[in-house]
Each structure stands twice: as structure tokens, then as C-alpha cells.
KOLBA-297704 format. One line per 2 residues: number of its first residue (from 0); for each residue x, y, z of C-alpha. Coordinates in steps of 0.5 Angstrom, whole numbers. Layout:
<recs>
NUM> X Y Z ~ ...
</recs>
This chain:
<recs>
0> 0 0 0 ~ 6 5 2
2> 9 3 -5 ~ 3 5 -9
4> 2 11 -5 ~ 9 13 -6
6> 8 12 -14 ~ 2 16 -14
8> 2 22 -19 ~ -2 27 -14
10> 2 31 -8 ~ -3 29 -3
12> -2 22 -3 ~ 5 22 -4
14> 6 26 2 ~ 1 21 6
16> 5 15 4 ~ 11 18 6
18> 9 20 13 ~ 6 13 14
20> 12 10 12 ~ 16 14 17
22> 11 13 23 ~ 11 5 22
24> 19 5 21 ~ 19 9 28
26> 15 4 31 ~ 19 -2 30
28> 23 -4 36 ~ 29 -8 33
30> 31 -4 27 ~ 34 -10 24
32> 27 -12 22 ~ 27 -6 17
34> 33 -8 13 ~ 29 -13 8
36> 25 -7 6 ~ 30 -2 4
38> 32 -4 -3 ~ 24 -3 -5
40> 22 3 -1 ~ 29 8 -1
42> 29 9 -9 ~ 21 11 -8
44> 23 16 -2 ~ 29 19 -6
46> 24 20 -12 ~ 20 24 -7
48> 26 28 -5 ~ 26 31 -12
50> 19 33 -12 ~ 18 41 -13
52> 13 42 -7 ~ 18 43 -1
54> 13 40 4 ~ 13 33 1
56> 21 33 0 ~ 21 34 8
58> 16 29 9 ~ 20 24 5
60> 27 26 8 ~ 24 24 15
62> 21 18 12 ~ 28 16 9
64> 32 17 16 ~ 27 13 20
66> 28 7 14 ~ 35 7 14
68> 36 7 21 ~ 36 -1 20
70> 42 0 16 ~ 48 -2 20
72> 52 5 21 ~ 47 9 18
74> 41 13 21 ~ 39 14 28
76> 42 7 30 ~ 49 9 27
78> 52 11 33 ~ 50 5 37
80> 56 2 41 ~ 60 -4 39
82> 58 -9 44 ~ 65 -13 43
84> 68 -7 45 ~ 64 -6 51
86> 65 -14 53 ~ 73 -13 52
88> 73 -6 56 ~ 69 -10 62
90> 74 -16 62 ~ 80 -12 62
92> 78 -10 69 ~ 76 -17 72
94> 80 -22 68 ~ 86 -26 71
96> 93 -24 69 ~ 94 -31 66
98> 89 -30 61 ~ 92 -29 54
100> 91 -23 49 ~ 88 -28 44
102> 83 -31 49 ~ 81 -24 51
104> 79 -22 44 ~ 76 -28 42
106> 71 -28 49 ~ 70 -21 47
108> 67 -23 40 ~ 63 -28 43
110> 60 -24 48 ~ 59 -18 43
112> 55 -23 38 ~ 51 -26 44
114> 49 -18 45 ~ 48 -16 38
116> 44 -22 36 ~ 39 -22 42
118> 32 -19 41 ~ 32 -12 43
120> 26 -13 48 ~ 30 -18 52
122> 31 -16 60 ~ 38 -13 61
124> 38 -18 67 ~ 37 -24 62
126> 41 -22 57 ~ 47 -21 62
128> 46 -28 65 ~ 46 -31 57
130> 53 -27 56 ~ 56 -30 63
132> 54 -37 61 ~ 57 -37 54
134> 64 -33 57 ~ 64 -38 63
136> 64 -44 58 ~ 70 -41 55
138> 74 -38 61 ~ 72 -43 66
140> 78 -44 71 ~ 81 -38 68
142> 76 -33 72 ~ 71 -33 77
144> 64 -34 76 ~ 62 -28 80
146> 67 -24 76 ~ 64 -26 70
148> 57 -24 72 ~ 60 -17 74
150> 63 -16 67 ~ 57 -19 63
152> 52 -14 67 ~ 57 -8 66
154> 58 -9 59 ~ 50 -10 58
156> 49 -4 62 ~ 54 0 58
158> 51 -2 51 ~ 44 -1 53
160> 46 6 56 ~ 42 4 62
162> 43 4 70 ~ 44 -1 75
164> 37 -1 77 ~ 35 -4 71
166> 38 -11 74 ~ 34 -11 80
168> 29 -17 81 ~ 22 -15 80
170> 19 -21 83 ~ 18 -18 91
172> 15 -11 89 ~ 8 -10 90
174> 6 -7 83 ~ -1 -3 82
176> 1 -2 75 ~ 6 -6 71
178> 5 -6 63 ~ 11 -9 59
180> 13 -6 52 ~ 8 -1 51
182> 7 4 45 ~ 5 11 46
184> 4 16 40 ~ 0 22 39
186> -2 27 33 ~ 3 23 28
188> 9 22 33 ~ 11 16 37
190> 13 18 44 ~ 14 11 47
192> 17 5 43 ~ 16 -2 47
194> 18 1 54 ~ 15 -1 61
196> 11 3 65 ~ 11 0 72
198> 8 3 79 ~ 9 1 85
200> 4 2 91 ~ 5 7 96
202> 11 10 92 ~ 12 17 89
204> 14 18 82 ~ 17 24 78
206> 17 24 71 ~ 23 28 68
208> 25 29 61 ~ 26 35 56
210> 20 39 54 ~ 16 36 48
212> 18 29 50 ~ 11 27 52
214> 11 27 60 ~ 4 31 60
216> 1 26 54 ~ 3 20 58
218> -1 23 64 ~ -7 24 60
220> -7 17 57 ~ -6 14 64
222> -12 18 67 ~ -16 16 61
224> -14 9 62 ~ -12 9 55
226> -6 4 55 ~ -7 -3 53
228> -7 -8 59 ~ -8 -2 64
230> -12 -5 70 ~ -19 -3 69
232> -20 -4 77 ~ -15 1 79
234> -18 8 81 ~ -14 14 78
236> -15 21 79 ~ -12 27 75
238> -10 34 78 ~ -9 37 71
240> -10 45 73 ~ -13 49 78
242> -21 49 77 ~ -24 53 72
244> -32 55 73 ~ -36 61 70
246> -42 58 75 ~ -45 63 80
248> -46 58 86 ~ -42 58 92
250> -36 53 93 ~ -39 48 97
252> -45 47 92 ~ -40 47 87
254> -36 41 90 ~ -42 37 92
256> -44 36 85 ~ -36 34 83
258> -35 29 88 ~ -37 21 88
260> -44 19 90 ~ -44 18 98
262> -40 23 100 ~ -44 28 105
264> -44 35 105 ~ -41 35 112
266> -35 31 109 ~ -34 36 103
268> -34 42 108 ~ -29 39 113
270> -24 37 107 ~ -25 44 105
272> -23 47 112 ~ -17 42 112
274> -14 45 106 ~ -15 52 109
276> -22 55 106 ~ -26 59 112
278> -33 60 112 ~ -33 66 108
280> -29 63 102 ~ -33 57 102
282> -39 62 101 ~ -36 65 95
284> -36 64 88 ~ -30 60 84
286> -29 67 80 ~ -27 70 86
288> -22 66 88 ~ -14 67 86
290> -10 62 82 ~ -7 59 88
292> -14 58 92 ~ -17 55 85
294> -11 50 86 ~ -12 48 93
296> -20 47 91 ~ -17 42 86
298> -13 38 91 ~ -19 38 96
300> -23 35 90 ~ -18 30 89
302> -18 28 97 ~ -25 27 96
304> -24 22 91 ~ -19 18 95
306> -16 15 88 ~ -11 9 88
308> -7 13 83 ~ -6 20 84
310> -3 24 78 ~ -1 31 78
312> 1 36 73 ~ 5 42 75
314> 2 42 82 ~ 6 48 85
316> 4 53 80 ~ 0 59 83
318> 2 57 90 ~ 6 61 95
320> 11 58 99 ~ 6 56 105
322> 2 53 100 ~ 7 49 97
324> 10 47 104 ~ 2 44 106
326> 2 40 99 ~ 9 37 100
328> 6 35 107 ~ 0 32 105
330> 3 28 99 ~ 8 25 104
332> 2 23 108 ~ -1 19 103
334> 3 12 104 ~ -2 8 101
336> -3 12 95 ~ 1 11 89
338> 3 18 86 ~ 6 20 79
340> 7 28 78 ~ 11 32 73
342> 14 39 76 ~ 19 44 74
344> 20 45 81 ~ 26 41 83
346> 26 43 90 ~ 19 41 91
348> 21 34 87 ~ 27 33 92
350> 22 34 98 ~ 17 29 95
352> 20 24 90 ~ 22 17 92
354> 23 15 85 ~ 25 18 78
356> 22 16 71 ~ 27 19 66
358> 23 20 59 ~ 28 20 54
360> 29 17 47 ~ 22 14 47
362> 24 10 53 ~ 22 10 60
364> 28 9 65 ~ 27 8 73
366> 31 10 78 ~ 29 8 85
368> 32 14 89 ~ 30 21 91
370> 31 27 86 ~ 37 29 90
372> 41 23 89 ~ 39 22 82
374> 42 29 81 ~ 48 26 84
376> 48 20 80 ~ 46 23 73
378> 48 31 73 ~ 49 31 66
380> 42 29 65 ~ 39 34 70
382> 43 39 67 ~ 40 38 60
384> 33 38 63 ~ 28 44 63
386> 29 48 70 ~ 24 49 75
388> 20 56 76 ~ 26 60 74
390> 32 60 69 ~ 37 60 74
392> 42 54 76 ~ 46 54 82
394> 53 52 80 ~ 55 49 87
396> 49 45 87 ~ 52 39 83
398> 59 40 85 ~ 61 47 83
400> 64 49 77 ~ 68 43 75
402> 62 39 75 ~ 59 43 70
404> 65 43 65 ~ 63 41 58
406> 56 42 59 ~ 51 47 56
408> 52 53 59 ~ 44 54 58
410> 42 48 62 ~ 39 49 68
412> 42 44 74 ~ 37 45 80
414> 32 50 83 ~ 35 52 89
416> 32 60 89 ~ 25 59 89
418> 23 65 93 ~ 17 69 94
420> 15 75 98 ~ 12 71 104
422> 19 67 106 ~ 26 65 105
424> 28 60 100 ~ 27 53 101
426> 34 52 99 ~ 38 52 106
428> 45 55 103 ~ 45 61 98
430> 50 61 92 ~ 52 65 86
432> 47 64 81 ~ 48 64 73
434> 42 66 69 ~ 41 61 63
436> 38 67 59 ~ 45 71 59
438> 47 66 54 ~ 42 68 49
440> 44 72 43 ~ 47 71 36
442> 51 65 39 ~ 46 62 43
444> 45 54 43 ~ 41 51 37
446> 36 48 42 ~ 34 55 45
448> 30 59 40 ~ 30 66 42
450> 24 70 43 ~ 24 77 39
452> 19 82 41 ~ 17 88 36
454> 18 95 37 ~ 12 99 40
456> 14 105 37 ~ 12 112 40
458> 6 113 44 ~ 2 119 40
460> 1 125 45 ~ 7 123 50
462> 13 127 50 ~ 17 122 55
464> 18 115 56 ~ 18 116 64
466> 11 120 64 ~ 5 117 67
468> 1 113 62 ~ -4 109 66
470> -6 110 74 ~ -11 108 79
472> -13 112 85 ~ -16 111 91
474> -20 105 88 ~ -24 100 92
476> -27 93 89 ~ -31 88 92
478> -33 82 88 ~ -41 81 87
480> -44 76 92 ~ -39 78 97
482> -38 83 103 ~ -31 82 103
484> -27 88 100 ~ -21 86 96
486> -18 93 95 ~ -20 99 99
488> -15 104 97 ~ -11 102 92
490> -6 107 88 ~ -1 106 83
492> 2 109 76 ~ 5 106 70
494> 10 109 65 ~ 13 106 59
496> 19 105 63 ~ 16 101 68
498> 18 94 70 ~ 13 93 76
500> 12 86 80 ~ 6 85 83
502> 7 80 89 ~ 3 78 95
504> 0 72 98 ~ -5 67 95
506> -12 71 95 ~ -9 78 96
508> -12 81 90 ~ -6 81 85
510> -10 78 79 ~ -16 83 81
512> -11 89 81 ~ -9 87 74
514> -15 86 71 ~ -18 93 74
516> -12 96 71 ~ -13 93 64
518> -21 94 64 ~ -23 87 65
520> -26 89 72 ~ -30 95 74
522> -28 98 80 ~ -34 99 86
524> -39 105 83 ~ -36 112 85
526> -30 109 89 ~ -23 111 86
528> -21 112 79 ~ -18 108 73
530> -15 112 67 ~ -10 110 62
532> -8 114 56 ~ -13 114 50
534> -7 112 45 ~ -4 106 49
536> -4 99 47 ~ -4 94 52
538> -3 87 51 ~ -5 82 57
540> -3 75 58 ~ -8 72 63
542> -6 66 68 ~ -11 61 64
544> -9 64 57 ~ -7 57 55
546> -13 54 57 ~ -17 59 52
548> -13 55 46 ~ -17 49 48
550> -22 52 43 ~ -18 52 37
552> -14 46 38 ~ -16 43 32
554> -13 49 28 ~ -6 51 26
556> -2 57 29 ~ -3 60 23
558> -11 60 23 ~ -11 62 30
560> -8 68 29 ~ -12 69 22
562> -18 68 26 ~ -17 72 32
564> -15 78 28 ~ -19 78 22
566> -21 85 20 ~ -16 88 24
568> -19 87 31 ~ -17 83 37
570> -23 78 38 ~ -20 77 45
572> -21 84 47 ~ -28 85 44
574> -30 79 49 ~ -28 83 55
576> -34 85 59 ~ -31 92 59
578> -32 92 51 ~ -37 87 50
580> -45 90 49 ~ -50 85 52
582> -56 84 48 ~ -60 89 53
584> -55 94 51 ~ -55 93 44
586> -63 94 44 ~ -62 100 49
588> -57 104 43 ~ -63 103 38
590> -68 107 42 ~ -70 113 39
592> -65 119 41 ~ -60 114 44
594> -53 114 42 ~ -52 109 37
596> -45 109 34 ~ -38 113 36
598> -35 115 29 ~ -30 120 31
600> -25 123 36 ~ -21 130 37
602> -17 132 42 ~ -19 140 44
604> -14 143 48 ~ -14 138 54
606> -20 135 53 ~ -22 129 48
608> -29 130 44 ~ -32 124 41
610> -37 124 35 ~ -43 121 36
612> -49 118 32 ~ -56 118 35
614> -62 113 33 ~ -67 116 29
616> -63 121 26 ~ -59 122 19
618> -52 119 18 ~ -49 126 17
620> -53 129 23 ~ -48 128 28
622> -45 131 34 ~ -39 132 38
624> -39 131 46 ~ -33 131 51
626> -31 125 54 ~ -33 128 61
628> -40 128 59 ~ -40 121 56
630> -38 118 62 ~ -44 120 66
632> -49 117 61 ~ -51 109 60
634> -45 104 61 ~ -46 102 54
636> -44 109 51 ~ -37 108 55
638> -36 101 52 ~ -37 104 45
640> -32 109 47 ~ -27 104 49
642> -28 100 42 ~ -27 106 38
644> -21 107 42 ~ -19 100 40
646> -20 101 33 ~ -16 108 33
648> -10 104 37 ~ -10 99 31
650> -10 104 26 ~ -4 107 29
652> 0 101 30 ~ -1 99 23
654> -5 93 25 ~ -11 94 21
656> -7 95 15 ~ -2 89 16
658> -4 83 12 ~ -6 77 15
660> -3 73 9 ~ 0 66 11
662> 7 69 10 ~ 6 75 14
664> 4 71 20 ~ 9 65 19
666> 15 71 19 ~ 11 74 26
668> 11 67 29 ~ 18 65 27
670> 20 71 32 ~ 17 67 37
672> 21 61 36 ~ 15 57 32
674> 18 55 26 ~ 14 53 20
676> 13 46 22 ~ 10 48 28
678> 6 54 25 ~ 3 49 20
680> 1 43 25 ~ -5 43 29
682> -4 47 36 ~ -6 40 40
684> 1 37 38 ~ 4 43 41
686> 8 42 48 ~ 6 47 54
688> 12 51 52 ~ 10 52 45
690> 3 54 47 ~ 6 59 51
692> 10 62 45 ~ 4 62 41
694> 0 66 46 ~ 6 71 47
696> 6 71 39 ~ -2 73 39
698> -1 78 44 ~ 5 82 41
700> 1 82 34 ~ -1 89 36
702> 6 92 38 ~ 4 94 45
704> 7 99 49 ~ 5 96 56
706> 5 88 57 ~ 2 85 63
708> 3 78 65 ~ 0 74 70
710> 4 68 72 ~ 8 68 66
712> 13 63 69 ~ 8 57 70
714> 8 51 65 ~ 15 54 62
716> 21 50 61 ~ 28 52 62
718> 29 54 54 ~ 22 58 54
720> 23 62 60 ~ 30 64 59
722> 28 66 52 ~ 22 70 55
724> 26 73 60 ~ 31 76 55
726> 26 78 51 ~ 23 82 56
728> 29 85 58 ~ 30 88 51
730> 23 90 50 ~ 22 98 49
732> 16 98 53 ~ 13 97 60
734> 12 91 63 ~ 7 89 69
736> 8 82 72 ~ 5 77 77
738> 10 72 80 ~ 12 68 86
740> 19 67 83 ~ 24 72 86
742> 30 71 82 ~ 25 72 76
744> 23 79 79 ~ 30 81 81
746> 33 80 74 ~ 27 83 70
748> 24 89 75 ~ 26 95 78
750> 20 96 83 ~ 15 91 87
752> 8 92 88 ~ 6 89 95
754> -2 87 95 ~ -5 86 102
756> -10 88 106 ~ -14 92 101
758> -8 96 99 ~ -2 97 94
760> 5 99 97 ~ 10 100 91
762> 17 100 93 ~ 24 100 89
764> 28 94 88 ~ 35 96 92
766> 40 99 87 ~ 34 100 81
768> 31 106 84 ~ 28 111 79
770> 30 119 79 ~ 24 123 81
772> 22 129 77 ~ 23 136 80
774> 16 137 81 ~ 15 131 85
776> 21 133 89 ~ 18 139 91
778> 12 136 92 ~ 15 131 97
780> 18 136 101 ~ 12 140 102
782> 7 134 103 ~ 10 128 103
784> 10 122 98 ~ 2 122 97
786> 3 129 95 ~ 9 127 90
788> 4 122 87 ~ -1 127 86
790> 4 131 82 ~ 5 125 77
792> -2 123 76 ~ -4 130 75
794> 1 131 70 ~ -1 124 66
796> -7 127 63 ~ -4 134 62
798> 1 130 58 ~ 1 132 51
800> 5 134 45 ~ 4 142 43
802> 3 145 36 ~ 8 150 34
804> 3 155 35 ~ 2 153 42
806> 9 153 44 ~ 10 160 41
808> 4 162 45 ~ 7 159 51
810> 14 162 50 ~ 11 169 50
812> 7 168 56 ~ 13 166 60
814> 17 172 58 ~ 11 177 59
816> 10 174 66 ~ 18 175 67
818> 17 183 66 ~ 22 187 62
820> 29 185 62 ~ 34 190 65
822> 42 189 65 ~ 46 191 71
824> 48 198 68 ~ 41 200 66
826> 41 207 69 ~ 34 209 66
828> 37 213 61
</recs>
């Protein structure tokens, strides 16, 4: 069938046949089985490599590579170790002096033949035993049997690249899951090939491996029991991410519906209290919870299911230090539950793991030890793994600089700097740090794909980058349905030079503050003010941005951007409550005499005027109204104003004229490390780090002046985080970020906003203090910090470019105010 497809005339059938050929070859566990098919398939694939279409040529090249791995010395198997050399090396260390060189050479050839002729799936312990028996018949009387056994085991482990744990006897172990020779494929890619998946009862396993190797996919398949031979009677529960819900119901009511039958309401309440929920929080809705509290809610739900196998994917995301400590203690208390988790937080892994599973080269290798022991045993593996929540590596953590000799400079060794504002690092001894992003540049390692943000350009109407372009003053906010005020007296200001980090405990109101700033939430009526410059372009990347991609997983990244920015408008902005008109508001705008459309904007002096159309009047019969008047009208009018402002922002950025062609979007995605293969493939095939890059690329399509990021380090591997940090440092606009990652904050930001008890306390990071303007210094002397802040906020709205006529008039007025100029020798003559 493959041969027939490769010989078809149409490009589509040829390409499908080439892809199928490559996938089938990848599933073959013993590459020697491919040799009989090479003479017939290779010529056809080489013909396809000469086709005029680049996609077909690329698929044919990949298929040919998979096919030729069956040829000795070629393809993926060309670097396979020589079994004879492995046996000879092992014998050198144990052979008796009276064994002559010729006998050693023959013994090495014999042992090598046994290894190379054995089936690929034979267990290492059995293969080592076979080698020992063959060598014993030859060297009996010349060498001790135990020495031969040791040499055989050493040679087999070196040849297969395995650890000594592969030789352990499994008969006495209590396995809750024991699957032999499993194959795992996803979206046309082979992730696991003829490997074993085994979990002992009561153990805590951590799956580690490079980004995109299939760690999360493996958890998804285990959760769905979608692996051949998985025991159906084993209960499995998967905590994939924090709980998301738009329902207007209390947390207790929501949880009662989400637990097994027979669990009483009282049990639900007691479990919620155990994870830290008080009566006030249990009476609130899920929308009012922060990301950290939503994760705690997911853990509480898992506790109520009491599963035999508990799966967790990045469980420490959104959690502060206290919450991580609680989670660690809880997982350690589950002595009868088998836990399997994926995390980039190496401190957390060091605290909870009993075993490590290394996913590499489509295989699972087991190490029956904690993560710290695994670091000491295999430092080269840890150095190449994705880092924890930051891109920092501490050189001393695996033996100092000497231990890193020859390693990739961007590789992360360990996470020993996971800090937040609530407490010290969970590491015991500080050490000099080195940042992976320091190595990103023109000569960065090939596996790190850089991220390049576009230039934001000048902000029309703003003369200086250190002028305030957005502020919040005396603001209060309460979520509907609750009495507790999240914010009571919040004051902040942002410039194009701002690098601010929002910090605070889970539930303090960090995300709420950011949403109020960008306009997703509205402050309590009549309390406080939020203002941003009418020409300011703002990109917001929320905590759950990647979850929004779930609606488009069947699309390609190219299609996602084309659909999102169709007709020059960002559909995600249009969905915000501050911009989206409800059906009632649309009907209200059509009532006679009501404002039905905003069609123009002018700046007269220091006041903005908008050109409005009203229902029941002719199109040319419009009127200009000041913004101060429009703010007092129905809420839908201000939504129209905001939508018109977004339209003008798109025009100023060139987004409305920017073509959404395949080539233009592809070039934009390349700036974020998304190559043509990823851009043309479906989003569902992308890893977490690749999806993060796509979200960033979409947000930056508008060329923003300010970027707001909520927990940007979550779900990121070392390479993506390193590239993101480098891009943010080079970005010419302002940055607001929420993060529990102190090292990330210290490298990127120059000030922190501590959110707590309803207030926001801004403080410059030591050594990065900003210079105050002359007016602010004078106000500081007169009335303190509040007066200085008022001067900055007052100057924000007055911040505009003057025309040449206005500049001339201003200069003449200043000279007139000074009076006539007299020199020192003027005598009135």
C-alpha cells in the first residue's frame, strides 16, 4: 500500500504515504527488521525528495531517515555502541593475568555476538545471564563466575545505556500497574516505543524529560486508562490544572456536584477546611478565587475521590511558599496511594519523590531513588532537563563549576532559588547564580529558540517614556455576591519604562488588580478611578491563556492568528466585559435618540471629544460630545468609546493594514521560535512551552506599549523561560507581571507592588530606584509621598504634544510673565 501511494501522481497521496512510512518505521523496535524493505522503499522515497513541493520533500526525507536506521552504521542507529568493545572493556577490569590476549579477543567477540543477536526487548538481567553462560564455557577455570557475571552485567548496561536499577529483581515488588512493551503515539508522533510502564503501590514517581517528549501526554493516557492492558479496576484521579468554572454558585455547592456518590455535604465542608477554606471563602464563587486557591480546590476534590493512583501535572503552579509546604506534607501522608507527577520545581521534587522516571529516546528508565540522589548520580541528565520555575541554575548544586565542565551553558542544573514574598527560599544555603538567558544571543545554543518582541513605537501624544500613561487612584473593589473588599484604597501608576512585579499571598488580589487596570473588571461604583492614555496599546496574557487555546486545538497556529485578528480587530479584547455589549445594551442603543455609534475622535486642548450618531437621525447628522459627558451616560456608551479607541489603536499600530497572509503570519511566528513545521501543524500537537510561545505571539501582534503577564513562568520549560526573560529585558515598552518567582522578578523588574489588606505598596528594588522629576521632588518636600504621587497623576492627563503655534504662545506668555529684562548697568537713560 505504501509503495502504491508513493507512486501516485498527486502530491497529497505521495505525502500521506511518506508520512505513513516514517511512522511505521518509527514503531519498529528491532531496526534490523527494516533491512528487507530498504531496497524497494528507498528509491521511491528518493524520487519524492526531488519533488517540486517542499512539504513532500521534507516528509520524504524524514521517512527515509526512519527507514535507514535499519542499516548498520546509518540513520538513528548509526551511533549504536559496539557490543564487542563493551565486552572487551568489561573483561579488562576483571580478567585474570594468565588469560592471554587472543583468548580475551575471542571472548569479547563471542559476548558481543550474543548481545547483538539477542531480541531488542529481552530484559537486561536475562541478557547479562546469557552472556555470562557463554563466557563461562570458554573461560571456566581462568576466571571466577562472579567476576564474569559482573563483567557481563557491566557490558550489557553500557551497551544499552541503562542504569544498574534495570537489573533489579521485580518479583517481590507490589505493582499496582505493570505494563510491558507499551507503545504511545500522539498526533502522528511516536512518543514511547516498546517500553515498560510500572508503578509500585505507595511510591511517589516524578516523570522528568525534555520539553515535548510526551510527559503530559503519558499522564493523560494513564488518566483515561487508554493504554493496552491497563487494569480496569484501578481507580485513577488526575489533577491537571486549577478548577475553572463560570457558574454563579457557592464553592460548597459546586464541590457537592463534583464528588463521588455517597460523599456527604459535611465531608465536603470538612475537607475544604482541611486545605484552608474558611466559611467566607466557601460561601464565595469560584470566579472570586485566585489561581492559588483554585489549585487548592482541585486538591480538595482529589482528596474526596481517594484514588489508588493520583496524577498531578505542575501542581505547584500558582501556589505560594506556604501552600507548597502544605501540599508537600499532604502528598507525603498518602502512604497507600501511588503518586505520579510532572513538575519543573526541583525543590518540590526533592521533597516528595521516592522514584524518578526519565523519559528519553522513546523509553522510560527507572531510578529507585529521590531526586537529589538522582541529581548526584546523573548530573548530565539533570543539566539537560527543563528547569523549575525559573531559568536559574546554581553551579554548586551538583559539585561546583568543575561538575559543569563541557555542559551546555544554558542548561539548568537545579532549582534552589524558588522564592516568594512570603518567606525565604526552600534552599538552605545561597550560592552564586547564573542565568540561562545570559547565553541567549547570536551564538545561543541551537535548541534554545529566541523570542523577539516587536518595537512598540512612540505613543502619540506622550513626549517622554517616563510620563505616566496609566494609573489607579483610591480604588475599591468587591466581587459580586461577597461582602469582603479585595481592594479598599489602591493607588498605582505605570509609565512606558515601568518594570513592576505584583507580589503577595494567594488570594491577596494581584490578578484582580491587574484585571482592573486593563479594564476586564470595573471598580465599585463611585469609589476610585482607573485611567489609561487613549492611544495606549496594552497586551494582557492571563493565567489561563493557554486554556483558551482549547477552543482552537484542531486549528493550526496560522489559522488561530488569522481568525483572531480578522478585519484588524482582536477578538479576545472584544470578548471582555468592558467592551462587549449585551443584547439588552444593543437594544438600548437602538432606541430613538440614544447614541447608536461612535464614528470619530478629536483632541481639543486637554479634552477628548467623540463624534456620535443617534438612533432616528440621518447619518450625517452627528454631534461632538466631550468624554466627561459620555462617562455620565449609560454604561454601553463607554463600551462603544472603548471599542472605538481600540479601532484607532489598531490603525496607529498598522494592525488594520497588516496583511493576514500565510507568509506574514509565518514570519511573525518565527520571531517567537515557532518554525514552519509547528506553524502548519495542529495546535493540539504542541507542547506546553510551544503553546506559551503561541500565546505570546498572538498578544504581540498589536505591537503593544505595555505588556501585562499573569504568572508567566508557569508551564514553561527552561528554554522558553530563558528566551522570554531575554525578550522582556530587551523590550522597549513597559512590563507588569505577577509572579511568585523572586529570581525572575529581580532580574526583570525595578519595583514591586505588594498587594495585601486591600492596599498596594510600591517599593523600588534595591539598586534600581527611579529618579523623581523636579515637580515630584518639590511636592515630596511639601506634602510627602502622597503629594508627589498626585503630581505625577495630574501630569499624566496633561501629557500631550503641543503644536508649534501652542509652543510659541506658551513661550511668549512665559516671557511676558517675567516682565522687562534689564541689565545690571541700566540707569533709566
